[in-house]
N, C-alpha and C positions, 0 to 999 in steps of 0.2 A: 810604708815604713822601709827605709833603706838601712841595711846593716852590713857592714863589711867584716867578714870573718877571717882571721888569720889561718895559717896552716893548721891541720889537725893537731889538737893538743891533748895528749894522754891525761894531763892534769885536769882539764875541763871534764872529760868523760869520767874520770875517777871521782871527782868531787860530786858530780851529778849522781853517780851510782851510790855513793855514800849517803847522799841526801835522800834518795828514793828508798834506801834500805831501812831508814829509821822508822818509817810508818808503813812499810809495804804490807804487813799483815793486816793492819787496821783498815787500810784503803781497800785491800782485797775483800775483806768481809763486808764493807759498806757497799761495794759494787756499783758505785756511781759513775756516770760518764767521766772520762779522764780530762775534764776541762782544766783543773788545777795542774795536773801532770803535764799537759801540753804547754801551759804557761811556763812551767819550769824548764821544759825543753827549749822554748823560745828564748828564755832568759840566758840559757847556756849557749845559745846559737846552734843547737844540734840540727834543726831542719836545714840550715844552710851548709853546715859542716858535712853532713852525710848526703852529699850529692856527688855526681861524677866530677873528677878533677877537671880543671879548666884546660881545654884543648889549646895547644900552641898554634899561633898563626904561622903562615908559610915562612916568615923570616925568623922563626924560632922564639919570638917573644911570647910571654904568657897570654897575651890577648891585645886587642886594639888599645885598651886603656892602660896596659902594662901593670895591672894590679893582680896580686895573688889574694883575691878576697875570699876564696872558698874552695871547697871540694876536698874529697878524700879519695885516695886510691882504694881499690877494692879490698886489699888486705887490711888496711887501717880501718875501714868501715866495718869489716867483719869482726875485728878485734873489739871495736867500740860496742857493737851490738851484743857481743857475747858478755862483755863486762857489765853492761847495763842489765842483761838477762839474769846474771847471778844475783842481782839485787831485786829486780822486778821484771819478770819475764813478760808480763802483759805489755808494759811500756816498751820493752825491747821488741816485741812483735810489731807494735805500732811503728817503731823506727825501721824495722826490717822491711816491712811493706813499703814504707816511705822511700827507703834507699833503692829498693828494687825498681819501684815505679818511676823514680827520678831519672832512671836511665831510658825511659820510654821514648822521649824525643830523639835521643841519639840512636837508639836501636831501630826505630821505625820511620823517623822523619829525615828530611833532607838536611845536610850539615848546616847550612846557613840559618834555616828556620829553627833547627834544634838549638844552636848556640844562642840565638836571641831569646828563645823560650826558657832555656836553662838560666840565663843571666837574670831574666825577670823573676823567675821562681826564687832565686837566691836573694835578690835584693828585697823581695817582699816576704821572705821566709815562709814560702809555701810549705805546707805539710801535704804530701801526696798520699792519696788513698785510691781504692778501686780494685780492679782485677783485670788481668789480661789472659784470655783463653785463646790458645792457638787452635783454630777451628779445624774440623775434619768433616767428612761427609755425614757423620752422625750427629754433629753438634747442632742443637736447636738454636733458633734465633731469639734469644732472650730480649735483646734490644734491637729495635728497628730504626734505621736512619732514612728519613724520607726527604728527597730534594724539595727545596722551597725557593721562592723568588730571590732571597738574599743569602742562601746557603742551604741549611738542612734543619729538620726538627727531629729530636730524639724522643722515642716513646718506648715504654716497656718497664720491666722490673728485674732487678738483680737481688735474689734472696739473701745472699751473703756477700757483703762488700767490706773490704778492709778499710778501717778508718772512717766509715760512713758518718759517724757522729761528730767528727772533729776535723776532717780534712779540708784543706783550702782548694784543692783540685782533685777531681776523680777521673781516673783513666779506665776506659772500657774498650772491649771489642764489640762492634755492632754490625749488623748486616744491612746493606743498602737495599731499599725496597724496589729500586728501579733496575739495578744491574745484578743483584745477588752477591756483590762483592762484600768481603769482610774488611772492615777498616778499624783503625785504632783512633779513638777520639778522647779529648779531655774536656771536662765540663766544670763550670763553677757551681758548686752545690748551693750557693747562696741564692740562685735563681728561684723565684716563687714556684716554678713548675717542678722543682726537685723536692721530693719528700723522703726524709731519712727516718728510719725506725730502728733505734738502737736495740741490740739484742739484750735480753734479760734472762736472769736465772741460769747463767752459764755454770757448768761444772768447774771449769778453770779458765784461765786467761780472761778474767772478768773485766779488765780495764783496757782491752785492746781496741775499743772504739768501733768494733764491727757492728754491722746491722744490715737491714734490707734498705734498698733505695728504689724509689719509683720515679720515673720520668714521664711527665705529662706534657707532650709536645714542647719540649725544651729547645729553644733555638740553638743551633750549632753553626758557627761561622766556618767558612772554608778553611781558615788558618787553624781551626781547632781540630781538624782532621790530620793526624800525624802521618798516616800512610796506610797502605793496603796490606792484607795478609792473605796469602794464597791458601785455599783449602787443600791443595795437593802438597803433602809434606815434602816432596822432592823439589818443589819450586820455592819453598820458603828459604830465604837467605839464612845460612848458618849463623850469621851474626845476630839477626833478629830472633832466631830460635833459641838464643841464650836467655831470653826474657824469662820463661818459666823456670829455667835452671837457676837463674840468679835468685828468684823468689824462694825456690825450694832450699837452696843452700843457705840463704840467710835465715830461714826458719830452722834449719838444722843448727845454726849458730845459737839461736834462741834456746832450743832444746838442750844443747850442750851446756850453755851458760846456766840454765835453770838447774841442771843436775850438779854442776860444780858449786853453785850457791847452796844447794841442799846439803852437799857433802861438807862444805866448810862450816855451815851452821851446826850440823850434827856433831862435827869434830869439837867445836867449842863446848857444846852441851856435855859430850862424853868426857871431856877433860875435867869438867866440874863434878862428875859423879863421885860419890864417896868410894874410897878404896878399902880393901880389907885391912884390918889393923896390922901394923907392922910387928913382926916377931923380934925385931932388933938384930936379926942376922945380917951379916955382911953380904953385900951384893957382889957380883962378879968383879967389880972394880976394887973391892976391899974396903969400902966405906959404907956407913949406914945411910942409905938414901931413902927416898919416899917409897912406900909400898908399891910393888909392881902392879901394873894394870892386868886385867883379865886377859890371858893369852888368846882366848877365843874372840875377845873384842878386838885385839890387835890383828888377828887373822882376818876378821870381817872387814876392818878398815883397809887392810892391805889389799884385799880383793877389790873393794870399791875404788880405791885410789888407782889400782891398775886398770880397771875398766874405764875410768875417766881419762887416764893418760892414753890408753889405746884408742878410744874414740877421738880424742884430740888429734892424735897423729893422722888418722884417716881423714878427719875434717880439714886439717891444714893442707894436706896434699890436694884435696879437691879445691880448696880455696886458692891455692897457687895456680892450679890449672885454669880455673875460671878467670882469674886475674890476667893470665897471659892471653886468654881468648878475648877478653874485653880490650886489652891493649892492642891486639892484632887488628881489631875493627872489622870493617866490611870485607877484608881480604881473608877472613877466617874460612877454612875449608870444611867440607862436610865430615871428613874423617876426624879432624881435630875436634869438631863439635861433638861427635859421637864418643870420643875418648873422654871429653869433659862430662858428658851425661853419665858415662860408666862410673866415673869417680864420685859424682854427686850422688848417684844411686847407692854406691857403697857407703858413703858418709851417712846417708839417711838410714840405711839398714843397721849399721853398727851403732849409731847414736841412739836410734829408737830403742834398741834392746838395752843399751847401757843406761839410758836415762830412766826407763821404766824400772829397771832393776835397782839402780841407786836410790831413786826417790821412794821406792817401796821399802827397801832394806833399812834406810835411815830411820824410818818410823819405828821399826822394831828395835833398833839399837838405842834409841833415846826414850823408850817406853818407861824406863825407871828414872826419869829426870827427878831431881831433888824435890821440886815443888809442882805437883800435878796441876794445882790451881793456876799456875802461871804457864799457860799453854804457849809453847815456843812457836807454834804456827807452822810446823814443818809440813802439815798436810797440804798447804797451798802448793808446795813444790810438786807433790804427787799429783794433785788435781791438774796443775798446769801441764805436767808431762803427759797426762792422759789426754788433755784437750789438744795439745800440739801434735800428738801422734795418731789421733782418732781417724784422720782422713788419709793417712799414709800407710798403705799396706806393705809390710815388710816382705811378704811372699811375692807381691807383684814386683817389687824392686829387685829381689833376688832372681826372679825369673828373667827380668830384663838384663841383669848383670850376666847371668848364665848365657843368654842369647848372644850378648856382645863378646863374651869370653870365647865361646865356641865358634862363632861365625864372623866376629868383627875384627879380630886380630889377624894380621898377615904374617 
């Protein structure tokens, strides 16, 4: 299937978010693989839209064919993921991993091969899944890549793989059995040697399509190896080292959007709560208006709105820094990459605390909803926030931030 997508359209994203919000709670409770949701994403063109922007050729044209058929800059993609997350953070997480992994050919591969692979991925509306782990001396070889007569074969198991149940291409790091080198590969999960096991009974993020993947001697052609990754962190290209930061920051966008969505829905519920009977007294403007709202309720929402705005400001600063790093490309320096990591860590720490606080507090503020039998479903925001932050230690992030602040700045 060939699909040409115009420049990023806020209207397309907004309409998709509105569509997902209608039945988000029902779909979350059902917890089925997100096949219908992925169909909605394809209909809206999101897999092609949320890919790296088309690189210009040397003569300054958009590309050899001169078409602006796809791609979003980093800032636009982050905004889209956050808006989708406010409606359905599970599907936003699926898109977050997709967009982060769609940069893999450019971050790890040669420019010519990367451009061709990106173009094919867009034309066929691939949804990217998988995981990329920058190895170190302690990293175990979960996937083994063995040389064969016509390329390689991939063997092993990844216990938690993003988009395993629905992805069109999976990206992984694997270790070569002959040289011990770590390489980044992409694999077609439709091969019979690939077995995906969707995750079940999740606390939150139930529709993110994650699961375990097993590879049983799956053929990998030479062109499916994007590039090598050094075990020595000092030898890894700063540009390639943006890969885990991109994934982490996109998941921060998901967490922030989920918190914003919870706050917006709670606001609508609180507005509908019955107010104390009016005494008929004049308000400060001199006319008889509706009864005032509980001042403690106003105070609570003021606190939560401020927490959301504060987190947004920190996240946007990190978003801008990472956008500039991606635009710099292979010329990115180690110091610039360290500064980006500092800002991403700060965004994680601040957003984690704000998201957990907001999604917990709104449950308390809406406990007196007019119709208890009509469950507003705000618990899914809390569960999703817990799931999104379960593997991100705020203490570790703050320690890294402190290390950079004390020793990294000149």
